[in-house]
Wavefront OBJ file of the C-alpha trace (Angstrom):
o trace
v 4.525 1.668 17.392
v 7.250 -0.895 18.234
v 9.332 -2.362 15.466
v 11.077 -5.673 16.059
v 14.379 -4.342 14.903
v 15.884 -1.265 13.550
v 16.428 -2.853 10.162
v 13.065 -4.265 10.024
v 11.335 -0.813 8.799
v 13.699 -0.573 6.053
v 13.651 -4.067 4.842
v 10.157 -5.199 5.688
v 11.528 -8.600 6.415
v 9.906 -8.517 9.726
v 7.535 -5.789 10.996
v 5.693 -5.752 14.643
v 3.440 -3.166 15.644
v 2.744 -2.770 19.440
v -1.097 -1.667 19.627
v -1.602 0.483 22.856
v -4.937 -0.865 23.257
v -4.381 -4.300 22.846
v -0.792 -5.378 24.276
v -0.916 -8.723 22.955
v -1.788 -7.811 19.256
v 1.216 -8.109 16.970
v 1.225 -7.987 13.195
v 4.305 -9.446 11.544
v 5.388 -10.043 8.120
v 8.303 -11.994 6.607
v 10.013 -12.846 3.536
v 12.425 -10.992 0.897
v 11.608 -7.172 0.604
v 9.757 -6.317 -2.788
v 12.198 -4.779 -5.323
v 11.546 -1.204 -6.092
v 12.032 -0.507 -9.874
v 10.387 1.329 -12.524
v 6.814 1.778 -12.460
v 5.295 2.553 -15.911
v 2.231 4.773 -16.379
v 0.095 2.937 -18.717
v -2.271 6.049 -19.481
v -5.383 3.997 -18.948
v -5.945 4.420 -15.190
v -3.152 2.001 -14.394
v 0.426 1.659 -13.540
v 2.552 -1.435 -13.974
v 5.512 -2.367 -11.914
v 7.473 -5.257 -13.793
v 9.829 -5.960 -11.157
v 7.244 -6.940 -8.473
v 4.519 -8.258 -10.955
v 2.000 -5.881 -9.854
v -0.492 -3.572 -11.661
v -1.614 -0.488 -9.529
v -4.750 1.648 -9.795
v -3.122 4.910 -10.794
v -3.588 7.804 -9.883
v -5.139 6.800 -6.719
v -8.751 8.182 -6.265
v -7.988 11.031 -3.809
v -10.766 9.856 -1.442
v -10.937 8.143 1.876
v -12.742 5.238 2.871
v -13.089 2.952 5.977
v -10.886 -0.202 5.717
v -13.648 -2.622 4.957
v -15.097 -0.244 2.357
v -11.639 0.057 0.799
v -11.529 -3.685 0.684
v -14.944 -3.783 -0.948
v -14.371 -1.301 -3.498
v -11.197 -2.927 -4.752
v -12.918 -6.483 -4.973
v -15.866 -4.781 -7.017
v -13.353 -2.577 -9.363
v -13.456 -3.187 -13.202
v -10.410 -1.099 -14.682
v -8.618 -1.545 -17.908
v -10.433 -4.676 -18.736
v -9.469 -6.514 -15.464
v -11.812 -7.193 -12.444
v -9.239 -9.208 -10.181
v -8.457 -6.185 -8.190
v -7.711 -6.085 -4.395
v -6.413 -3.918 -1.557
v -2.554 -4.566 -1.765
v -0.889 -6.009 1.540
v 1.679 -3.981 3.257
v 4.674 -5.245 1.643
v 3.154 -4.620 -1.816
v 2.080 -1.223 -0.654
v 5.486 -0.168 0.687
v 6.902 -1.296 -2.802
v 5.674 1.827 -4.220
v 6.974 4.162 -1.726
v 9.517 6.514 -3.536
v 9.748 4.486 -6.659
v 12.501 5.005 -9.225
v 9.694 5.792 -11.804
v 9.239 5.775 -15.293
v 6.639 6.175 -17.782
v 6.681 6.761 -21.759
v 6.754 10.520 -21.095
v 9.210 10.222 -18.272
v 6.577 11.548 -15.464
v 7.257 10.552 -12.083
v 4.769 7.844 -10.900
v 3.954 8.281 -7.282
v 1.176 7.501 -4.976
v -0.572 10.170 -2.722
v -2.456 13.129 -4.378
v -1.263 15.771 -2.218
v 1.723 17.950 -1.605
v 2.073 16.614 1.680
v 2.253 12.866 2.916
v -0.848 10.770 2.706
v -1.748 7.751 4.481
v -2.858 4.633 2.497
v -4.806 1.552 3.560
v -3.304 -1.948 3.172
v -5.051 -5.340 3.463
v -2.836 -6.332 6.318
v -4.613 -6.281 9.595
v -5.210 -7.841 12.957
v -8.113 -9.348 15.001
v -7.934 -6.050 17.354
v -9.532 -3.629 14.813
v -6.255 -2.275 13.155
v -4.747 -2.272 9.856
v -1.514 -1.445 8.582
v -0.934 1.841 6.625
v 2.025 3.177 4.408
v 2.171 6.899 4.344
v 3.172 7.812 0.702
v 5.433 8.726 -0.651
v 7.863 8.623 2.546
v 7.164 4.777 3.062
v 6.655 5.072 6.902
v 4.730 2.026 7.906
v 1.964 2.545 10.574
v -1.389 1.146 11.770
v -4.608 2.610 12.666
v -8.058 1.795 13.560
v -10.052 0.161 10.691
v -12.904 2.612 11.562
v -11.105 5.516 10.518
v -10.810 6.709 6.795
v -7.680 6.730 4.675
v -6.771 6.886 0.987
v -6.237 3.618 -0.649
v -5.338 2.147 -4.195
v -5.908 -1.161 -5.399
v -3.559 -3.553 -7.005
v -3.569 -6.844 -9.024
v -1.001 -9.592 -9.968
v 0.148 -9.434 -13.468
l 1 2 3 4 5 6 7 8 9 10 11 12 13 14 15 16 17 18 19 20 21 22 23 24 25 26 27 28 29 30 31 32 33 34 35 36 37 38 39 40 41 42 43 44 45 46 47 48 49 50 51 52 53 54 55 56 57 58 59 60 61 62 63 64 65 66 67 68 69 70 71 72 73 74 75 76 77 78 79 80 81 82 83 84 85 86 87 88 89 90 91 92 93 94 95 96 97 98 99 100 101 102 103 104 105 106 107 108 109 110 111 112 113 114 115 116 117 118 119 120 121 122 123 124 125 126 127 128 129 130 131 132 133 134 135 136 137 138 139 140 141 142 143 144 145 146 147 148 149 150 151 152 153 154 155 156 157 158
């Protein structure tokens, strides 16, 4: 995949993907990068990142779904008394890569339930049948066919 500039991957100010099957398809985001600060484990199936203003379903489900099914799952989720969950966009999902942590018991909050890297869906997609993914915990941004299964986690705005 092609990135528009070397610093784009790290800052997420601009991200471009070149899709081999559709050379005209480019997926971009812009804006200031989201901060990566402490993420608190709420011990109720959620984690809160006060630096980004997001609450996360935590831990993730350790299951894979097609992209559309992951969106539907998040939109139908009722967790910790909240029903406004959604599949996070690429910037939001990238913000929880390698977090600084913290919970009341000083346990590391990380996404990905395996000892190895896990690819997570984001809601960011294009019209060519691809959606952006983030490999957790490393933060590598990729794109994959929506018809494939990947893990996911849901988010909501505080």
